[in-house]
N, C-alpha and C positions, 0 to 999 in steps of 0.2 A: 836627514842625517841618521845613520846608523851609529849610534852612540857608542854600543857594544865593540863593534868592528875598530872604531878608532881608537879606543881604549885598549882593545888588545895589541894594536901596532905599536903602542907606545912601549910595551914588554916590561912594565913595571912591576916590581914583585908584589905578591899578594901580601897584604898585611901591612903596607907602606903607603898607602893611599885611599882616599874616599872620595866618592863623587859626591857634590853639594849642589846648591842652586836649584835650576830646574831640570838637572839632570835625572833625577828618579823619575819625574813625571814623564820625560822625553821617553824613556825605556819603557814605560807602561802605556805609550801613547796617548797620555793625557794632554801634551803639549808639544809645541815644536820649538827647536832652538838652533840658534846659528852657532852656537859655542859651548864648551865642555869646562865647568867649574871643577877642579881637583884640589884637595887640600893634602899635601904630602908631609911625609915625615922629615925631620931635619937630616937625616941621612940620605934619603932620596934625593932632597933640594942639594944638598952638597955634590952628591953624584951628578946630578942634571948640570949643576955649574960647571963641573970637570969636564962633561962631554961637550961643554961648548953651548948650553942653551942659553939664550938671551935672558937676562934679567932686567925686568921693565919696572920703573917707580909704581909704587902703589897708586892706583888710579885717584883714591879719595884720600888725600894723606892727611885731611881733618878729622876722619874717623878711624878708630883704631880697631 
């Protein structure tokens, strides 16, 4: 997975998101991954909802 190209395609504004989880290791070819974990600002989150992105329930509701 070319994580950098996939992130660029999202066209998110700089400073409004960070890549977490295994993403930094994938970029450095330390590990492979099938997904990208992204934390976004409240502003970007609201924009994504307005743009029709699907909002799914938290996978682990017993963990905050």
